C-alpha positions in Angstrom: 89.5 76.1 96.6 90.5 79.8 97.1 87.9 80.1 99.7 89.1 77.1 101.8 92.8 78.2 101.4 92.4 81.7 102.7 89.7 81.4 105.0 90.5 83.4 108.2 93.9 84.4 106.7 93.9 87.9 107.9 92.8 86.9 111.4 95.3 84.1 111.8 98.4 85.1 109.9 100.0 86.8 113.1 99.9 83.4 114.9 101.6 81.4 112.1 105.2 80.9 111.7 107.1 83.3 109.6 109.2 81.9 106.6 112.5 83.5 107.4 112.5 83.0 111.3 116.1 82.5 112.4 117.7 84.4 109.7 119.8 87.3 110.7 120.3 90.4 108.4 122.7 93.4 109.2 121.8 96.5 107.1 124.0 99.5 106.7 121.9 101.3 104.3 120.2 104.8 103.7 117.2 106.2 101.7 115.0 103.7 100.1 116.9 101.4 97.5 119.2 100.0 100.4 116.7 99.6 103.3 113.8 98.4 101.0 115.2 94.8 100.4 115.8 94.1 104.3 112.3 95.7 104.8 111.1 92.8 102.7 113.2 90.2 104.6 111.9 91.7 108.1 108.2 91.2 106.9 109.0 87.6 106.0 110.3 87.0 109.7 114.1 87.7 109.3 115.8 89.4 112.3 117.0 92.8 110.8 119.4 95.2 112.5 119.3 98.5 111.0 122.6 100.4 111.5 122.6 104.1 111.3 125.1 106.8 111.9 124.3 108.6 115.0 122.8 111.2 116.0 121.2 112.0 112.6 120.8 108.5 111.0 119.2 107.6 107.7 118.8 110.5 105.4 115.2 109.8 104.6 114.2 110.7 107.9 114.2 114.2 106.7 112.7 113.7 103.1 109.1 114.4 103.8 106.2 115.3 101.5 105.5 118.8 101.5 107.4 119.2 104.8 104.9 116.8 106.5 105.7 114.8 109.6 103.8 112.0 110.7 103.9 112.0 114.5 107.3 113.5 114.2 108.8 111.1 111.8 109.1 111.2 107.9 106.5 109.0 106.0 109.1 108.0 103.7 110.9 106.1 106.5 108.1 104.1 107.3 107.3 101.3 104.7 111.0 100.1 103.9 111.9 99.9 107.6 108.9 98.1 109.4 109.8 95.3 112.0 113.5 96.2 112.2 115.8 96.8 115.5 117.6 99.8 115.4 121.3 100.6 116.5 123.1 103.9 116.3 126.6 102.9 115.2 129.4 105.2 114.0 131.5 103.1 111.4 134.2 106.0 111.5 135.3 104.7 114.9 137.6 101.6 115.1 135.2 100.5 118.1 132.2 100.8 116.1 133.7 98.9 113.2 134.7 96.1 115.7 131.0 96.0 116.9 129.8 95.8 113.3 132.2 92.8 112.5 131.1 91.2 115.7 127.4 91.6 114.5 128.5 90.3 111.0 130.1 87.1 112.5 126.6 86.1 113.5 124.8 87.5 110.7 123.4 85.5 107.5 123.1 88.4 105.3 124.7 92.0 105.0 122.9 94.6 102.9 124.5 97.9 102.0 124.0 100.7 99.6 127.1 103.0 100.1 129.4 104.1 97.1 131.7 101.7 95.9 134.8 101.1 98.5 133.3 102.9 101.3 132.7 100.0 103.6 136.2 98.5 102.6 137.6 102.0 104.0 135.6 101.3 107.1 137.1 97.8 107.3 133.7 96.1 106.9 133.8 95.1 103.2 132.8 91.9 101.8 136.3 90.5 101.5 137.0 91.7 105.3 133.8 90.1 106.6 134.4 86.8 104.7 137.5 86.3 106.9 135.4 86.0 109.9 132.2 84.8 108.3 132.9 82.7 105.2 129.1 81.7 104.9 128.0 85.4 104.7 125.8 86.6 101.9 126.7 90.0 101.2 125.0 92.5 98.9 126.0 96.0 97.6 123.4 98.2 95.9 124.1 101.4 94.1 123.1 103.2 91.2 125.6 101.6 88.5 127.0 98.7 90.2 130.5 98.3 91.8 132.8 98.1 88.8 132.7 99.6 85.2 133.1 103.1 83.8 130.4 104.8 85.8 131.6 103.0 89.2 135.1 104.2 88.6 133.9 107.6 88.0 132.1 107.2 91.3 128.9 108.8 89.9 126.4 109.6 92.5 122.8 108.2 91.7 119.3 108.1 93.3 115.9 107.1 92.1 115.6 110.0 89.6 119.1 109.5 88.3 118.3 105.7 87.7 114.8 106.7 85.9 116.9 109.3 83.7 119.9 106.8 83.0 117.8 103.8 82.3 115.6 105.5 79.8 112.5 105.0 82.0 111.8 108.7 82.2 112.1 109.2 78.5 109.6 106.4 77.8 107.2 107.7 80.5 106.4 110.9 78.9 104.0 111.9 76.1 104.8 112.5 72.4 106.6 116.0 72.1 106.8 116.5 75.8 109.8 116.7 78.0 110.8 113.4 79.9 108.7 112.7 82.8 110.0 111.2 86.0 107.6 109.2 88.0 106.8 110.9 91.4 107.0 107.5 92.9 110.2 105.9 93.6 109.9 103.2 91.1 113.9 102.6 90.7 114.2 102.4 94.5 111.3 100.0 95.1 112.0 98.0 92.2 115.6 97.6 92.8 115.1 96.9 96.3 112.7 93.9 95.4 115.1 92.6 92.7 117.9 92.4 95.0 116.0 90.1 97.4 115.8 87.4 94.7 119.6 86.7 94.5 119.9 87.1 98.1 117.1 84.3 98.7 118.9 82.2 95.9 121.9 82.5 97.8 120.6 81.3 100.9 119.5 78.3 99.0 123.0 77.8 97.6 124.5 77.9 101.0 122.2 75.4 102.4 123.5 73.1 99.6 127.2 74.0 99.6 127.8 75.8 102.8 129.3 78.7 101.0 128.3 82.4 101.1 128.8 84.9 98.3 129.0 88.5 97.3 126.1 90.0 95.3 126.1 93.4 93.6 123.0 95.2 92.2 122.8 98.1 89.9 119.7 100.2 90.5 119.8 101.4 86.9 120.1 98.0 85.2 117.4 96.7 87.4 115.1 99.5 86.2 116.2 98.9 82.7 114.7 95.3 83.3 111.3 96.8 83.2 111.7 98.2 79.7 110.2 95.2 78.2 110.3 95.3 74.3 112.1 98.6 74.2 115.6 97.3 74.0 115.1 94.4 71.4 113.3 96.8 69.2 115.9 99.3 69.3 118.5 96.6 68.5 116.7 94.8 65.7 115.1 97.9 63.8 117.6 100.6 64.7 114.6 102.8 65.5 114.4 104.9 68.8 111.2 103.9 70.7 109.2 107.1 71.4 107.2 108.1 74.2 103.4 107.5 73.8 101.9 108.8 77.1 99.1 106.3 78.3 98.9 104.6 75.0 100.2 101.1 74.9 102.2 100.4 71.9 101.9 96.7 71.9 98.2 96.5 72.6 95.4 98.3 70.6 93.2 99.8 71.7 94.6 100.3 75.1 94.7 103.9 76.5 93.5 106.2 79.1 90.4 108.4 78.3 88.4 111.3 79.9 84.8 110.9 80.8 82.0 113.5 80.7 82.4 113.8 84.6 86.1 114.7 84.3 87.1 111.4 85.6 89.6 109.0 83.8 89.1 105.3 82.7 91.8 102.9 81.3 90.3 100.7 78.5 91.9 97.8 76.8 90.1 95.7 74.1 93.0 93.7 72.2 91.4 90.3 71.6 88.9 89.8 68.9 86.1 89.2 71.1 86.9 92.4 73.3 87.2 94.4 70.3 84.0 93.4 68.9 82.5 93.9 72.2 83.7 97.7 72.3 82.6 98.2 68.9 79.0 97.1 69.7 79.0 99.0 72.8 79.9 102.2 70.8 77.2 101.4 68.2 79.5 100.9 65.6 79.7 97.1 65.1 81.0 97.7 61.6 84.3 98.8 62.8 85.1 95.2 63.9 85.2 94.4 60.1 87.2 97.5 58.9 90.2 96.5 57.3 92.1 99.1 59.4 91.1 97.5 62.6 89.9 93.8 62.0 93.5 92.4 62.6 95.3 93.3 65.8 98.7 93.7 64.0 97.1 95.8 61.3 95.5 98.0 64.2 98.8 98.6 65.8 100.1 100.5 63.0 100.5 104.3 63.9 97.9 105.8 61.7 95.1 103.1 62.5 96.0 103.0 66.1 95.4 106.9 66.3 92.2 106.6 64.4 90.6 103.8 66.5 91.8 105.6 69.7 90.2 108.7 68.5 86.8 107.1 68.0 86.9 105.6 71.4 87.9 108.8 73.1 85.1 110.7 71.5 82.5 108.0 72.7 83.9 107.8 76.3 83.7 111.7 76.6 79.9 111.4 76.2 79.5 109.0 79.2 80.1 109.1 83.0 82.8 106.9 84.4 80.1 104.3 86.0 78.4 104.1 82.8 81.7 103.1 80.9 82.5 100.5 83.6 78.9 99.1 83.3 79.1 99.1 79.5 82.5 97.1 79.7 81.2 94.5 82.0 78.1 94.0 79.6 80.2 93.8 76.4 83.2 92.0 77.6 86.2 94.5 77.5 88.3 95.9 80.2 87.6 99.2 81.8 89.3 100.4 85.1 88.9 103.5 87.0 91.9 105.9 87.5 91.9 106.0 91.3 93.3 108.5 93.7 95.2 107.5 96.9 92.0 108.3 98.7 90.2 106.0 96.6 92.5 103.1 97.2 92.8 103.5 101.1 88.7 103.5 101.3 88.5 100.4 99.0 86.8 97.7 101.1 88.3 95.1 98.8 91.9 95.7 99.7 90.9 95.9 103.7 88.9 92.8 103.5 91.9 91.0 102.2 94.0 92.6 104.9 96.3 94.3 102.2 95.4 97.7 103.9 95.7 97.1 107.4 96.0 99.1 110.7 98.9 98.8 112.8 98.6 99.9 116.6 102.4 100.5 117.3 103.2 101.4 120.8 105.4 104.4 119.8 103.2 105.8 117.1 99.8 104.6 117.9 97.1 103.5 115.4 98.3 103.9 111.9 97.3 102.8 108.2 99.8 100.6 106.5 100.0 98.5 103.5 100.9 94.8 104.0 103.2 92.5 102.2 102.0 92.3 98.6 102.0 88.6 98.6 100.0 86.0 100.7 101.6 82.8 101.8 99.0 80.1 103.1 101.6 78.4 105.5 104.1 81.0 106.4 102.4 84.5 106.1 104.5 87.8 106.1 103.5 90.1 108.7 104.6 93.4 110.4 105.5 93.4 114.0 106.1 97.2 114.7 106.9 100.5 113.0 110.0 102.5 112.8 112.0 103.6 115.7 114.4 106.6 116.5 118.2 106.5 115.7 119.9 103.9 118.3 116.4 102.9 119.9 117.4 99.3 120.4 121.1 99.9 121.2 121.1 98.3 124.6 119.0 95.1 123.6 121.2 94.3 120.6 124.5 95.0 122.6 123.4 92.8 125.5 121.5 90.0 123.9 123.2 89.8 120.3 126.7 90.1 121.5 126.6 89.7 125.2 128.0 92.9 126.3 127.7 93.9 130.0 126.4 97.3 131.2 130.0 98.7 131.7 131.1 97.7 128.2 128.1 99.3 126.7 128.7 102.4 128.6 132.2 102.6 127.2 131.0 102.2 123.7 128.8 105.3 124.4 131.8 107.3 125.8 134.1 106.6 122.8 131.3 107.6 120.3 130.9 104.2 118.7 127.3 103.9 119.9 125.0 106.7 119.8 121.4 107.9 120.0 119.1 110.2 118.4 119.6 114.0 118.0 116.9 116.3 119.3 115.5 116.9 116.1 112.2 116.2 114.4 112.3 113.1 112.6 115.3 111.7 114.5 113.7 111.8 117.9 110.8 110.0 119.5 107.6 111.8 119.2 106.8 114.3 122.1 103.9 112.0 123.2 106.2 109.1 123.8 106.2 108.2 127.4 109.9 106.9 127.5 108.9 103.3 127.8 106.7 102.1 125.3 108.0 99.9 122.6 111.3 99.7 124.2 113.3 96.5 124.3 115.7 97.0 127.0 118.6 94.6 128.0 117.5 91.6 130.1 120.4 92.5 132.3 119.0 93.8 135.7 119.4 97.7 135.9 118.6 98.8 132.6 115.7 101.4 133.6 117.3 104.6 131.8 114.7 105.0 129.1 117.0 103.6 126.5 119.3 106.6 126.4 122.3 104.7 127.4 122.8 107.1 130.5 
């Protein structure tokens, strides 16, 4: 069945209808949490207009790993922002606020991640937009929500702050070691995804009732949702769950082990047949009947868990990674290589499925990308283009979304409501850009200025 359903999926997905085609999204968001959600919707076919403050735009444009720019833009900008339209709009200006309201009047969804009250001050908050578009679905995302003590204190937050405040960093460490923040932006990515569940639910509600609604998301509370058994355990037992490194505190044995070739392998064998298998593989079948290990609940007790993990560790360190994985397949327990990013990008499995794919972008050229992490047989997600400089699509949006004339657009530039990129790496097009490729100009005759609004 799977072979029939997904045959030629990778080759045909760009010719199939997108599930959110016709849905219009207006984004006023920065960094990763805010743009991440609209990024998912864009891959699902929604028309997403990303508003940035000109000329510098989204803060993430200049947050780059080790100071590295990919073709003169930041790597962190790319994945949350694919397939969007880009407008440079200054919401400090009354004229910019009016443009936003005009776009909001035609939108289905607005997504923002400013501090509480900022968009109300700019006259484009939910209650103000609802007056002109009662069916709007409006989501606000920040560290601690829109109300409550932390919101009242106007506490700033970011991914690292949410990892700390949620307890995630505490639980991610090793026993006796300082808290460990994930280098990946887990709170941003997970929070961005969590926000789109209520957005899609609100779309369904509006379809049934005709009514829009306001949604708020706390990045910290979203990450707390990943904490699984930790909060019930604390509440019921009164004990603070302690960090345990790579060891699973609900599954035993389950841990990460070093092999003789200095590679690492994750092993899990909790079920009776799996545990029997690893005991036989180690040449110690009697361990499966040892009173300390025979029953999984007994095996989870601290002293017993440490004992069996030490036995497995001593066995694994005598073998190469390949030998451990081969042995696991033979004896029926789970063993997975701990991979690097290089290993992942070179893995033919992910390329065959189209998850790791290449985009040939008119501005950036060929680039490696990971696709939407879910496949849909009838309405597949896809990527249409990469990221763009600040204000790259101003003319197209003004003329085709709002019907503005060339003279009206010129006045918006003159008063500072509209703007383009600064001549700064990360904000401007790459120096190799020919001034035309990838540019969507207004359909009105005469737009031949290379997109600079001159």
